[in-house]
N, C-alpha and C positions, 0 to 999 in steps of 0.2 A: 732665131728665137731661142732663148735660154731660160730655163726655169730658175727663179731666184732661190738662192741658198742662204743659209744663216750667215756664212762668211761674207758674201756679197752684200747682203742687207746691212750687216754690221759696218762694213766699210763705207757704204753710201750714207748711213746714218751719221757716222763720224765725220764724213766730208761735208754733208749738207747741214748738219746740226739739227736734223729732224728726221723721223722715219719716213721713207718714201711713200708708204701707204697713207700717211696723214695728208699728203698733197691730194691724192685721189679722193679721200674722204671729204676734204674741204670742198672739192669740186662737186661731189655728189650732193652734199648738204646745201650748197648754193643753188643748184638746179632744183632740188626739192622745195626749197624756200620760195623760189620764183613761181613754181607750179602752184603751190598752195595759195600764194597771194593772188594769182590769176583766177583760180576757182572761187576764192572768197569774194573777189571783186565782181565776178560774173554773178554769183548768187545774190550779192547785195543789189546789183543793178536790176536783176529780174524780180527780186522781192519788192522793189519800189514800184514795179509795174505788174503786180500780180493779179490785179482785178481787170478783167477784160470782158466787156459785154455783160456786166453785172455779176460775173462769176469769179470766185476767188481761187486762184491756182497756186496758193502758197505751199501746200503739201506736195503737189506735183513738182514744183520748182526745187524743193528741198531734196526729194528723192532723186530727181534727175541730176542735180548737182553732185550728189554723193556718188551716183553711178559713173558720172563723167570723171570725177576725181579718182575713182578706183581704176578706170581704164587708163588714165594718164599715169598713175603710179606704176601700173604694170608695164606700160611702154617705156617709161623712163628707167625703171629698174633694170629691164632687160638690156637696154642700150648702154646704160652706165656700167653694168657688169662686164660687158664686152670691152668697154673703154678701159676699165680697171685692169683686166687681163692683158690688154695690148700694151698699156703704159708700163706695167710692172715687168713684163717680159721683154719689151723691145726698147723702151725709153729709159726707165729707171732701173737698169740692170747692168751687171758686169759679167763678161765671159768667164766661166769657171776656169778655163785654161790659164788665163792671166793670173788668177789668184793662186792656183795650185803651183805654177812655176815661179811665183814670187815676182812677176814682172810689174804688177800693179802695186805701187807703194805711195802712200800719201806724203806730202811735203815735209811734215814734221817727223817722219820716220827716217829721213835721210841721215846716214851716218850711225844709225842705231845697230849695235852688235849684240846679239843674243847668245848667251852661253848655254849650250845644251847639257853639258856635264855638271849637274848640280847634286850628284849623289853624296859627295863628301860633306859639302856644306849643309845639306839637309840632315845628314846623320848627326853632325855636331849640334844642330839646332834641336833635334829630337832628344839627344843626350842631355842638353842643357834644360830642356823643358821637363824631362823626367826627373832630373835632380831637383829642379824647383818644386815639383809636385811632392817629392819625398821630404824636402825641407818644410814644405807647407803642412804636410801630415804630422811631422814631429812637433812643429810649433802648435798645431791644433791640439795635439795630445797634452802638451805642457799647459796650454791655456785651459783645457778642460780640468786638469788636475788642480790648477790654481783656483779655478772657479769653485770647484767642489770644497776645497779647504775654506775658502771665503764664506761659502754658504753655511758650512758647519759652524764657523765662528760666529756668524750673525745669529744663527739659530740658538747657539749656546748663550749668547748675550741676551737674546730675547727671553729665554727661559729663566735666566737669573733675574732679570728685571721683573718678570711676572711673579717670580718667587718672592722677591723683596716687597713688591707692591701688595701681594696677597697677605704677607705677614703684617704689613702696616694697617691694611684695611680690616683685617679680621682679629683685632685685639680682643673682642668680646668672646670669641670662640677659643677656649683654652686648649681643647683637644686639637683643633686645627693649628693653633700656634705651636703646640708641642711637636706635631708632625712636621711642620715647616722648619722648626728649629733643628730637628734631627736631620732633615734633608739638607739644610744649610750647613750643618756641621760636617756632613759627609762630603760636601764640596770644598770645604776649607783645606788649605788657604786659597781663597778666590783670587786674591791679588797675584799670588805666585802663578796660579793657573793661567790667568789672563796674560801675565808677562811671558810665560812659556809659549803660549799660543802666538803671541805677537812676535817673539823671537823666531819661532819656527816659520811663520809667514815671511818674515824679513829674510831668513836664510834661504827659503824656497825662491823668493824673488831674486836674490843675488845670484843663486845658482842658475836660475833661468836666464838672467842677463849674461852670465858668464859662458854657459854651455849651449845656449840656444841661438846664438848668432849664426847668420848664414855661413860665414867663413868656417866656424867651428864645426858645424854640421856637415859641410862639404868635406872637410878634412877627415871627419869621423867616417863618413861613407866611403871615401877613398881608401882609408886604412882597413875598413872591414872587407871591402872588395879585394884588396891585396892579400889579406889573410885567407880568404876563401880560395883564391887562385893559387897561393903558395902551398896549401896543404897544412898550414900551421894550426888549423882548427882540430877539434877532437876527432871528427870523422877522418881527416887526413892522417892524423897520427895513428889511428886504429888501422887504416889501410896499409900504411908503411910497415907497422909492426907485424901485421898478419902476413904480408908478403915475405918479409924476412924470415918469419917462423917457418913457413912452408918451404922456402928455399933451403933452409938448414935441415928440415926433416927429410925431404926427398933428394937432397944433394944435387939438384938440377934446377935450371931456369929455362924459360922459353925465349927464343929469339923473336925477331920481327915477324917471321912466317909461321910461328907457332910450334917449331920443332924444339925438342928438349935438348939442352946443352948441359953436360955435367959440370959441376962446380969444382974448381981446383982447391979451394980453401976449406978450412974446417970451421965449425961453429965457434963463436966466441964464448967467453965465460958467461957473459950476460945472457946470450941466447940459450946456453946450456941450462942456466938457472931457470929461465922462463919455461923451457921444455920440461924440466923436472917438476916445476910447480904445477904445470898443466897436467902432468902424469899423476902427481900425487893427489890432485883435487878431483879430476874426472875419471881416472882409471880406465882409459879407453882400451879397446881391443886392437892390438898392433899386428895381428896375424895377416890382415888384408894388405898391409903395406910392407911386409918383410922383404919382398923382392926388390924394393927400392933402397933398402938400407944395407 
């Protein structure tokens, strides 16, 4: 007797093409259906002969049939539960030793080779997905910028049309027309303004098409990553210059274990000018480091 596990149940389900427990459930449902048909037929038979000696026993037949059905359900459920446990543990089951040792294998698994080392491939996939997310974010930013420019252009067009329509409809109001005329003159030349906006939109669209392709963005990301790693950025330059300045000041450097090693050379003219500039600007107190010079 072996307790069914998830692996054994999965193998049996794949082999039988249906869950093992469904077979037992179908058996239980069939027995219950037969039992209910029997009790219903018995009740129908007794109801047809419910009058005996001038007395009607319909209510007694209904109550008695219900009690009999309850007793039958209890007995059937108890025995079918035992049957279910026996079938699932002794008939529709696989020994766990065979599954753990890999001795039990289905026919369509023959010749299947599983590669356990998937670390490198998964890393490459993660990197590809991360780059795709970065490209997606940059494209979304560009799209949002283009949408904002488009909305501003549409709003400007709507305001101009409203201004012109208001001027045409309000000819009777001289003050209103005068204000509209002043506002319209402040927007002149309207044609040149619209052409400028159209040219800016076209230039922005061409720039997006040129620089927002997936290939261009990937090259830009690789170049930026290379600059960060090589120290060519502002922070890397400051670190290098600071290290050289302190080496020239203290005339020593640190080895791999942290011990001080005297330097044999002398500061260059560029370093001397840098040191003199720092001295002239900040005027530090050099008494604390006289022993190193």
